[in-house]
N, C-alpha and C positions, 0 to 999 in steps of 0.2 A: 650558208646563208645566213643573211640578217635581213629580219622582215618588224614591221610596227603597223600597226593596225589599232584607230580608233574605234571605238562602239558607244551608241547611243541608246542602248537595251542591252537587258539580260541576255535574252537569248540569242541575240549577236555576238556576244561577247563570249557563252558557253561552249560553242564551237572553235574556241579559236588557237588552242591547247592540241599540237599533235598527236595526236593517239589516244588523246582521254574521253572518256564520257562524261559529260556533266551536264547539270541541268542548274541554273542560276534563277534565282526568282527574288524580287526587291523587295524589302523589309523595311526599309526605311524612308521618309518622304522626301523627294525633290527630282530633277531633271537628273537622269542617269550618264553619267561620261565616267570610261573605263577605257583602258588600253592593254593591250600587250606586246611586249618586244619580245624576241627571242634569237638567238644564234643556234643553226641546228649544224651538228658535226656527225661525222660518224660513229655511231653510239653513243654519243650523251648530245645533250640540248642544256642549254640555259635560256630560262623562261624568269620573266618577272611582270606580274601585274598588278594593275591598281583601278580601282573601283571605288569611282566618289560616294555611294550608299550603301548601305545596310544589307547584305545580301546571306539568303540560305543558299548553300550549294551541297547539291548530293554528285559525287563525284568518283570515278574509276580512273586511277592510273596505267597506264600504258602494263600490260600483264609481264611479269616478273622485273622491273623495273625498280632500281633503288633510287633513293632523293634524297639528297639534301636541301631543306628548305630552311629560308631566312626570311625574318622580317627589317628591313632597313630602316623604319622607324622607329623600332625598338618600344613599339606602345604594349608589350603584353599580351597581343591577340593571342589568341587561341585557335588554329585551326579546325580540331573538332574539342568542342568545349566539353564533353563530356567524361574525358579522362583526367584532365588535371595534369595532361603528358608534356604539352609542348610550352616551351620560354618562346624566346627570340629565335631559338634554332631547334635542329636536329639533325638526324635521320629516320628514314622512314622505309617500310617495303611491305608490299600486298597491300595496296590503298583500294583497295574493289569495296566497292556499294558503302563509301562513306557520308555521314551527314556532317554541315561545319555549320558554321555561323562566324561573318568574317562583318566585323565594324564599319563604319562608314569612314573613307576615305582609309581604305586597305592598301597596304604595299607586300607584295609577297614575293621573295626572289627564289625561283628553287634552280638547282642543277640533277638534273633526270640521266642517268646512267641506262643503257638498256641490258639486254639482259645478258649479252655476251663483252659484255665491259669491264664485267668485275670476272676473276675466277670463282670457279663452284667452290675451292676452298675457303673462300673468304665469305661467298655469301651463305654459307654454312653459319659463320659466326654472328650473323646477324640479327636481331629481333626486328619486331614491326618497328620501334621506336628505340633511338639512342641518342643519350644528350652527347656530345661536344663539349671541350671547353667552351666558353663564350668568347675571348679572348683571340682565342684560334680559328674557330669558325667568323667572328669578325672580318679575317684575315684573309681567310678566301671568300669572301663575301664581297667584300671590297675589291678584289682581283677581280672576281666575274662580273660584278658593275661596270668595273673600268672597262673591260671589253665589252659590253654591251656599251657603252657610250662612245668606246671609239668607232665602233660598227655604227653606231647612230650617226656621226659626223658623216659618214660616206653621204656622197649625194646620190648612191644610184645602192641598188643591194650589193651586199658583201659578200665576197667569196674569199678564204684563201686558198683556194683553190688546192696545188697539191701540200701547202702546210695544212690542212683540214686536219690530215690523221696524225701530223704531228704534235697538233694542238690540242686535239680531243685522249693521247695519250700523256700531254703533261696533265690535264685537268684530270683526268683518273687517278691519277699517281697521286696530285694534292687531294683529293676526293679518300684516295685507302689513305696516307697519311694521317689526315685528321680524324676517320675511324678508328684508326689504329690508339689514338689517345681518348678516345670516346669511352664513357660510360655504358654499357650493353645492358641492358634490363628489360624482360619483358613486359607486355602491354598488360593492364587489367583489362578484365573481360568488361565488355560495354557498359555502360553505366544503366541503372533501371531506369532512371530519366532518361535517360536518350531510348531507351526499347519503349516507354509510355510516350514519347513525343512520336517516335514511328509508327506506331497506333492510331494517333489521333491525326497525323499526316494521313494515313492509307484509308481509313474514312472517310474525309475530307476529301479524296479523289475516287476512291470509289464509290461515291454517290454524291456526285456535286451539286447535284439542284435541289439536296435537302436542304431546309435551314435549318444545320446543326446549333446549336447550343450546347452549353458543360454539361447541363445536366442530361440531353439525350444521347449525349456521348459517354457518359457515365455509367448510363443503362449499358448503351450498346458492348462498352469495353471491359467491365465489370470493374472500374475503378473509382474510387471514391471522386467527387468532386473538388477535395479537397487535396489530393495528391495529384489530380490532373493539372491543375493550378500549381502547384508546388515542383511537378516535376517539368511543368514547362519553363516556368519561371528558370529554374536553374540550368537548366539546358541550355537555351534560348536566350535569356536574360531578358524576355517580352513577354508581356501578360498575357493569357491564354486567349481571351477574349481577342485581344489585337491581334494574334497569331490567326486566329479561324478567320478575320476578316482578309488577311494580308492575302491566307493562301488562296482564299477563293478570288480575290481580285487578280490576285497572278494570272489563275486559272482562265479569267477572264481576258488578261488581256494576251494572253498565246493566242486564243481562237481569234480574238479580233485580228491580231497579227497573219493567220492564217485563212482569215476569212477577207482579206483583201479584192479576192479577182473573184468573188463569189456575190452570190445576192443576199445572204444571211446579211440582220440587220443587228444593232447594239440591243436591241430588246431584246431577242430572242436568244443571244448571247448571253446576255445577262440573266434571264430568266433559267438557263440551262446551268449556271454558278448558285440559284437560290436567293438571286435579287430581284424583288417584284416591285420592289418601290423605284423606279429609272431616274428619277431627278434625285433621289439621295445617292443611288450606286455610283450617279456621273459625277456627283461631290463629292464623293469617298474615294474614286480611281482617279479622280484631278489632285485630290490631296497628296496622293499616294505617287501617281507617276509625272505630274505636273501637265496633265494634256488631258485634255478630255477624250470618252473614247469613243467620241465621231473621229476625234483627231485622227488615234492610232488606225482605225478603220480607212481611213482614208488616207493615210503615209502621208 
């Protein structure tokens, strides 16, 4: 089966990948424009996701799945910044409770094989991250993109019917061939910068109504202000002060979206997220999301 869906908010797109648990937050300015394309076969999924703005992504892949990922634009984006592990392609296993930052105009292709798609003896060889030869990875990616393009040209949702199983087997075979040519290596432990960023993030969401500052976070977390700033910049490529503002604005946006059928007011939600100067909140909100808080609330 083929489907293609467009989105105009991060909270909509985060639920678009079958079996994934995700939270997306917008971290660069502008109107949101996202798209997900997918071919779903027995035990095999081809997924392509594009997003116009920068996003912070917390994600967990379907349990036990094996993933081949590829960036068609070859822009050297990294799915998980803190590990220096990803180039434009690779394999992954056990993607659980991860954090990634995707640049604006990101384009990600993934081939997801579920638990029963590959034999146990082959699964036992795979580390969390595996590096395939780029030329071979590009060959597989181009074929997967051509399958998506062919399915997209259909005038109705595409299903191969009795050929679904055959195609899934062929895709799995090419996956295994590429993996056999790849370099298996153990993933380094989560970088200290990511650990510090997680602590910052958790503190914001544990007490969203508090007007957090770098100094207060430094005291609460027992980390120097210098290390907080340096770690955040290293992991996210975004200054800490800006990240603190963006996380709170995204939290307010989620609450505004959920409040569309309730009597809650913009001012109440702003205060819940530590914004006590409402006009300034509205200006910052519009700068990030391209619409006012009132427009979000009204839908």
